[in-house]
Structure formats: structure tokens, C-alpha cells
C-alpha positions in Angstrom: 25.9 13.8 8.8 23.5 15.1 11.6 22.7 18.6 11.2 23.3 20.6 15.0 20.0 21.8 14.5 18.1 18.6 14.4 16.6 17.0 17.7 18.2 13.6 17.5 17.5 11.8 21.0 20.7 9.9 22.4 18.7 6.6 22.3 17.7 6.8 19.0 19.8 3.9 16.9 21.5 5.7 13.9 23.3 4.1 11.2 26.4 5.0 9.5 26.1 7.4 6.3 22.6 9.0 7.8 21.9 12.4 7.1 19.6 14.2 9.0 18.8 17.8 7.9 18.1 20.9 10.2 14.9 21.4 12.3 14.0 17.4 12.0 13.1 15.6 15.5 14.3 12.3 15.8 12.5 10.6 18.9 14.3 7.9 21.4 12.5 4.2 20.3 13.6 5.0 17.0 15.9 2.8 14.3 17.2 4.1 11.4 19.4 2.5 8.3 22.4 3.1 6.6 22.1 5.6 3.8 19.0 7.3 4.7 18.1 10.7 4.1 15.9 12.5 6.4 15.2 16.2 5.3 14.3 19.3 7.4 11.2 19.6 9.2 10.9 16.1 9.4 9.2 14.1 12.8 10.2 10.8 13.3 8.4 9.7 16.2 8.5 6.7 18.7 8.4 3.3 17.2 9.7 4.1 13.9 12.0 1.7 12.4 13.3 2.8 8.8 15.3 0.6 6.9 18.1 1.5 4.4 18.8 4.1 1.6 15.5 5.6 2.0 14.4 9.2 1.4 12.2 11.0 3.8 11.1 14.9 2.8 10.0 17.8 4.6 6.9 18.1 6.5 6.7 14.1 6.7 5.4 12.8 10.0 6.5 8.9 11.1 5.0 7.0 13.3 2.7 9.0 14.9 0.2 7.7 17.5 -2.7 6.5 15.9 -6.1 8.4 15.2 -8.1 5.6 16.7 -10.3 6.1 20.0 -9.7 2.7 20.7 -5.9 3.1 21.1 -4.8 2.5 24.6 -1.4 3.4 24.1 0.3 0.2 23.4 4.1 -0.2 22.1 3.7 -0.5 18.5 5.5 0.5 15.3 6.2 1.5 11.6 8.2 -0.4 9.7 9.5 1.1 6.5 11.6 -1.1 3.9 14.6 -0.1 2.1 14.5 2.4 -0.7 11.5 3.4 0.0 10.5 7.2 -0.8 8.2 9.1 1.4 7.5 12.6 0.0 6.4 16.1 1.2 3.7 16.1 4.4 2.9 12.1 4.2 1.8 10.9 7.5 2.4 7.6 8.8 0.4 6.0 11.9 1.7 3.1 14.0 -0.3 0.3 14.7 -2.6 -0.9 17.7 -3.7 -3.9 19.2 -5.0 -5.1 16.2 -1.8 -5.8 14.1 0.6 -4.1 16.3 2.6 -2.4 13.3 1.9 -0.2 10.2 4.1 -1.5 7.5 5.7 -0.3 4.4 7.6 -2.5 2.0 10.9 -2.1 0.0 11.3 0.3 -3.2 7.9 2.2 -2.2 7.1 5.6 -3.5 4.6 7.5 -1.2 3.9 10.7 -3.2 2.9 13.9 -1.2 0.0 14.5 1.2 -0.5 10.8 1.3 -1.9 9.4 4.5 -1.2 6.1 5.8 -3.4 4.9 9.1 -2.8 2.7 11.7 -2.5 -1.2 10.8 -2.1 -0.5 7.1 0.3 -3.3 5.7 1.8 -2.3 2.2 4.2 -4.6 0.3 6.9 -3.8 -2.2 6.9 -1.6 -5.2 4.2 0.1 -4.4 3.3 3.9 -5.6 0.7 5.9 -3.8 -0.1 9.3 -5.8 -0.6 12.5 -4.3 -2.8 12.8 -1.9 -3.8 9.0 -1.5 -5.7 8.2 1.8 -5.8 4.9 3.6 -8.0 4.0 6.6 -7.0 1.8 9.2 -6.5 -2.0 8.5 -6.0 -1.9 4.6 -3.8 -4.4 2.7 -2.0 -3.8 -0.4 -0.2 -6.3 -2.6 3.0 -6.0 -4.1 3.3 -3.5 -7.3 0.0 -2.0 -7.0 -0.6 1.7 -8.2 -2.9 4.3 -7.0 -3.5 7.6 -8.5 -4.1 11.2 -6.7 -6.6 11.2 -4.5 -7.9 7.6 -4.5 -9.6 6.7 -0.9 -9.7 3.3 0.6 -11.8 2.3 3.4 -10.9 0.3 6.4 -10.2 -3.6 6.4 -9.9 -3.7 2.8 -7.5 -5.2 0.5 -6.1 -4.4 -3.0 -4.3 -7.0 -4.9 -0.7 -7.3 -6.8 -0.4 -5.7 -9.9 -3.4 -3.3 -9.8 -4.0 -0.3 -11.1 -6.5 2.6 -9.4 -7.5 5.6 -11.2 -7.3 8.9 -9.4 -10.1 9.9 -7.4 -11.6 6.5 -6.9 -13.4 5.4 -3.8 -12.4 2.3 -2.9 -15.0 0.5 -0.6 -14.8 -3.3 -2.1 -11.5 -5.6 -2.3 -9.8 -5.4 -5.8 -8.6 -8.2 -7.4 -5.2 -8.6 -8.3 -3.9 -7.7 -11.9 -7.3 -5.6 -12.8 -7.7 -2.0 -12.9 -10.4 0.0 -11.2 -12.3 3.0 -11.9 -15.8 4.8 -11.7 -18.2 5.3 -8.7 -19.1 2.8 -7.0 -15.6 1.5 -8.0 -15.8 -1.2 -11.0 -13.5 -3.2 -13.0 -12.4 -1.8 -16.5 -9.9 -4.3 -17.5 -6.7 -5.8 -16.5 -3.6 -4.1 -15.9 -1.8 -5.4 -19.0 0.6 -2.6 -19.8 2.0 -3.1 -16.2 2.5 -6.8 -16.3 4.1 -6.5 -19.6 6.3 -4.2 -18.2 6.7 -6.7 -15.3 7.8 -9.5 -16.8 4.3 -11.5 -17.8 4.3 -13.5 -20.6 1.7 -13.1 -23.4 0.0 -16.7 -22.6 0.0 -15.6 -18.4 -1.7 -12.3 -19.6 -4.0 -14.2 -21.9 -5.2 -16.6 -18.8 -5.8 -13.4 -16.5 -8.2 -12.1 -19.2 -9.8 -15.2 -19.5 -10.5 -15.7 -15.8 -12.1 -12.0 -15.4 -14.0 -12.2 -18.5 -15.9 -14.8 -17.1 -16.2 -13.3 -13.5 -17.0 -9.9 -15.3 -17.7 -9.6 -18.5 -19.8 -12.1 -19.4 -22.7 -11.1 -16.9 -22.2 -14.0 -14.2 -22.8 -13.7 -10.9 -19.7 -14.1 -8.8 -21.0 -17.4 -7.2 -22.0 -18.9 -10.6 -18.6 -17.6 -12.5 -16.1 -19.1 -9.8 -17.2 -22.8 -11.0 -16.7 -21.7 -14.5 -13.4 -20.6 -14.1 -12.6 -23.6 -12.0 -13.7 -26.0 -14.7 -12.7 -23.8 -18.0 -9.6 -22.3 -17.0 -6.0 -24.5 -16.8 -4.4 -24.8 -13.2 -1.8 -22.3 -12.6 -0.4 -20.1 -9.5 -2.2 -17.0 -10.9 -5.6 -18.8 -11.5 -5.0 -20.0 -7.9 -3.9 -16.6 -6.5 -6.9 -15.0 -7.9 -9.5 -17.7 -6.8 -7.9 -17.4 -3.3 -8.1 -13.9 -3.4 -11.8 -13.9 -4.0 -12.7 -16.5 -1.3 -11.3 -14.9 1.2 -12.6 -11.6 0.7 -15.4 -12.0 3.0 -16.5 -8.2 2.7 -17.0 -8.5 -1.2 -14.9 -7.5 -4.4 -15.5 -4.7 -6.4 -18.5 -5.1 -9.1 -18.0 -6.1 -12.8 -18.1 -3.3 -15.6 -21.3 -1.7 -16.7 -22.0 1.0 -19.6 -24.6 2.6 -16.8 
């Protein structure tokens, strides 16, 4: 049902069973999937590609042009996966020539006042709590959780199944399966509660603990810890994924835990 008080461009592609509430604006170059609900006073701008059964709450702005002085008007998009919830006053900017898109996966929850800048790529089942801010070109992998007021610098990567405490300033890449907090951002353990909830076995969790104990707890430098992990930890997809993440982090990973 589309309210007669909504402004929906006739060229917008609106699937069946979509609800658009009063005073919402939908631009021409927009696609909205079946069963999606868009509340009142929402702005859906050119380039939005919204999946099925999403919910977008009042005040949200989806697919505004990037806040980037290098943007030259290139046609780019914002992709929103199925079953994602976008709460009040969230802002999501579309991509630039770097990636040509900003992408948010399936089953994500973006709480009120979250900002997703241009060229960010988010995986599935991600939770960003109130007032989380992502600068441009950020990558966040599946099942990551960022608590309220966390801020992530540009070009950074946050690994899968991570948990980042509220108010944390993320200035380095955060490896998968970890918890991060403090200033400057530091390792504070593995996300064992989240891993158990998602079906990781005790053996898998022990291997993750062993890897990060070598990397972060035993006092090794990162460069010294990596060959020890290679030699002492049994091969597995988990080990390979962690090492690949670290090796590909050309702008560095967060530091180890310190009691200072």
C-alpha cells in the first residue's frame, strides 16, 4: 500500500506488497523488493536497491550522494539486503568511483542515527547500535557487532564475529572472532559468547583462543607471532582465515591487551 501522501516517482520499481507511509519520497532510479515497509518521512534517493521484507523507519535517508569532495556525479548505488532493518534517522550514502556502491547485507540491524559513508561494504547479520559512524571505504564482515557511539576510520576492515565495545575509536583493522575496546583500540579477548551462540564447537573456540594467545597475550610482536602460529597451531579454515586477514592488513591491526 502506497499512501497518497507519499511522493513516489512513476519510474521507481516497486514490488508487490510494499508499504510506503505518508510524506516519504522515492526517487526515479530506485528498486524496492516485495514485502518491504517504508515508514513516514523517509527519503529514498536515486541509486537505492532495497531487498525484500526490509523495514525502514522515519527520518532515514538512503542513497544520498557521497560526502566526498572527489565525487563527480558518477552513477552509483546503495544495496540493502533482504530482511534488513534501518531505524530512525540512519543515513546511508551511495558509492564513488572506488567501489561504485555502498552495500549492506541480509538480516542486518542498523540502529538509530547510524551513518554509513560511501563505498562501505557490510556483510550479513551485522548489528550497528545507536550512533555508530562509519567513514568511507570500510569493510565489515558477517556477524560483527558494534556497540553504540563506536566510530570507524576510513579504509578499515572489521573481521567476522567480532564485538566492538561502545564508544571505541576504531583506527586499526580488527581481526575476526575478537573483542575490542579501550583507547587506543586493543584486543580484550575472543568473542566466545557470540561464537557459541552461532554454533562454533569447543574445539574451534579453543583453537581461536590459542591463536590469539600467541598473537596478543604472550608478548610477541606481530611479526614474531605469525611463524609461531604457523608452526604450533593445527591447520584449519579458521587458522587460515585469521592469518590471511592479518597478512592482508596493510594498514595494521589493533594492538594487544595491556594493563597500562
